[in-house]
Every structure is written in structure tokens, then in C-alpha cells.
N, C-alpha and C positions, 0 to 999 in steps of 0.2 A: 227652122220656122217656114221655110219655102214649101214644105209639104202641106201647108194648109191653103186655102183658096185665098184669092187676093183681098176678097171682103173680110174675112176673118182676120188675115194679117193687119188690115187697116185698122180693126177694131182693137187688136192686141197693142199695136203702137199707140193708138189714142189713149188706152188705158194706162199704158206705162209712163205717160207723161205726167199722170197724176202724183203729186208728193207721197212719198212712201211705197210706192207701188213699182216694184222691179219687173222684169220681162216675165219671169215664171209666175208671179202673181197675177199679172196682166192676162196671161195665157189661161189661167185657171179661171178667171173671172169671165173672160170672153167665151170660153167653152162653157161655162155655167148658164151665161146669157143665151147662148145658142141652143142649149137643151131645155131652158125654161119655156113655160107655156108662153104663146104669143102675147096673151094679154098681160102678163107680167113684164115682159120686154118693152111692150108699148106704154105702160105705166111708167117704167124707169125713165124711157125717152120723154114722155111727157113732163116727168117731174124736173128733169134737167132743163127742158125748154121753158118751163113754167118760172123756175127760179131766174133765169136769164132775162125773163121778160118783166117779173114782177118785182124782185129784190130791189131796193134802193136804200139810201140812208135815211135814217129818221131826222126830221128838220129840226128836232130839238136836241137829241143827244148823239146824234150821228151813227147809232147802232144800225144793224141791218133791220129792215122793216118791208113789209109788204104794203103799207099803207104809209101816208104823209108822216103821221106820228106813230112810233112803235106802240106795242101793247103794254110795255114798262113804264113809259111816259104817261100813257093813258090810263094807267091803274091808280084809281083814287085812294087806294089803302096803302100806297107807298108814301114815304116822308119826302116831300120836296125840298126840305130845308137842308138835307144832307146829300151832297153831291159827291159821287166816287169817279175819280178821274182814272181812265184806263188808256192804254196805248191802241189795243186792236177790240174789235168786237168778240174774238174768242177769249180775251181776258174777261170780259164782262160775263161771257158764258160761264167761265170757270168760277166767278164769284158768286153767280146766281145758283150754280150747282151746289156750293156750300151750304145754302139757305141761312147765311149769317148775316146778310144785308138786306135792309128794306127801304133803302133810299133811292134816289136817281142817280143816273150816270152821265158821264160826257167822255166821248171817245176822241182821243186826239188824231187817230190814224197814223200814229208812228211816234217815234222819240226823237230827241236832237242828236243828230250825229254830223257834225261839221265835216268829218272825213268823207262822208257819203253825199255831202251837199244838202244836208237836211238842217235847216235853221228854223227859227221860230216862225218863219212865214209859211213853212211847208207842212205844218202840222196846225190843229185847230186850237191855238192859244188864244187868238183874238176873240173867237167864239166863246171861248170860256170866259174870258174877262167881260164880255158882254152880258153873258148869263149872271155873272155876280152883280154887275152894275143893275141889270133890270130885274133880278129876282130877289126873292127873301131867302137867300142862301145863309145858312147859320154856320155850316161846317163843309169843308172840302177835304176829302180823304184822298191823299195821292197814292195811287195803287199801280204806279209805273213799274217796269221790271227792275230787278236788283243789279242787273249788268251796269257797265259804265254809262251807257246811253241812257238807261232808265233813270239811273241816279242823277245825272247831269240835268235831265228833264225835270225830275222832281225839285232839285235845288233852284233850277230857272223858275219854276211855277211858284215856288214858295217866295221868292223875291219878288216876283211880279204882283202876287198877292197880298204883300205887306201893307199895300196902300189902302187896302179894303177892310172893312169891319167884319171879317169872317175868320173863324178858326180854321187853320190849316194843320192837319195831321199827316202822317206817313204810315203806310201799313208796316207792320212789325215783321222782321225776317231773323231767322235763326234755325236753330236745330230742328229738323222735321220730326213728326212724332214717329216713335219707333226707330229713330236714328241712333246709330251707335257712335259716340264721340270720337272715337279713334278714325273714323271714316269722314269726318266732317272736316271741309277746308277751314284754314285759319280765318279768312275774311268772314265766313258765315259764324264761327265760334265768336269772333269779335263782336259782330252785330249782335248775337244772342246775349252775350255779356252786357253790352251797354243797353239792350232793351229788356234787361231783367225787371221782374215785379214782385211785390209781396205775395206771399203764399198764405 
């Protein structure tokens, strides 16, 4: 890589720090940016600076937003009585892409993980309880991950919410569409059998 000028090497190293981008991909991206019209490179640089300046957390659901309240919380067509609890903004984005949910969200900012020093005070559980106390929420859907931390978080939240007159549900998990049973792990199969429904 030393055959490149210092400024190009610096860009390659910066791009290689991005998740999922190795040195070869970073090199291809840097060379593309170098060959791209100046206007395109400037737009990319401005977009990066703009998100660093403008993106913040929604004061209501704690998702990413470029205003005090995000566009989903501001959308009057959504059902505010149903709240979907997710770990991260990316989880919310995945649910939104499915088009299957029309309620509101609450982003915890992580999952309980005592081994990593993440307890109830390190994620937004108090804020969730406050929303339940202050709002007209009828159902809370726990959409945390199905790993150990996500399951522990869902169980903890369910226990905390027992004191309130709100229906608490958990997203189903099991065999993926198009999945071959012989390749599905035992825990997933067990969950799929436990979550079976009438046809």
C-alpha cells in the first residue's frame, strides 16, 4: 500500500475502520472516491458531516432523529397505544422494513448483560416505565433479541411491567421462512414448537 500517496493511504485506513470493510474493500472505495467527480466526493463528505451535526436521539422513543421528536413518533396515523420495545435503532429499522407494525417504539439502547456491566440502570428501562405510567399504552411488544441477553431483558421487562394494566407480549421466534428443519438448531425448533398456532 506504500505505493499510494500519503493522503490516499490515510483515506484507505479510515475506510478500513468501518465495520465489515476490510483493507481491499477500503482500497476499492478510496480509489472510487478518487475517480468520482469532485461534486460527488463533496456530497459524500457533507453527508458524513451532516449526520454528525444533526442526528440525535428522539426525546420520546430514543431512535435516531434529526429533530427533537422523530418522524415515526410525529406520525398521527400510527397507533400510540401499542409500543414495540427494541434494543437498538437498527432493530426498529428492521421491523419498519417488514411493514408489519404500525404502532410506536421504545429503544432501550442495549440489553441486560451483567458480564459486561450492563444492568437495568444502563439501558432505558426507567424511561419505558415512565411512558407506561404517563401514557395510554395498551400493549407492549417485547422485540429484544433471542440471544441470552435479549431473553433476559425481555424477562426482566415483563416482570417490571406486571404492576401496570398493560398487555405484555413477546415476538415469536422459530423456523425461518424457507428454512430446512434439518439445519435449524434445537433451541429454535423448541421455540417454534412452543409458539405453534392453529392453521
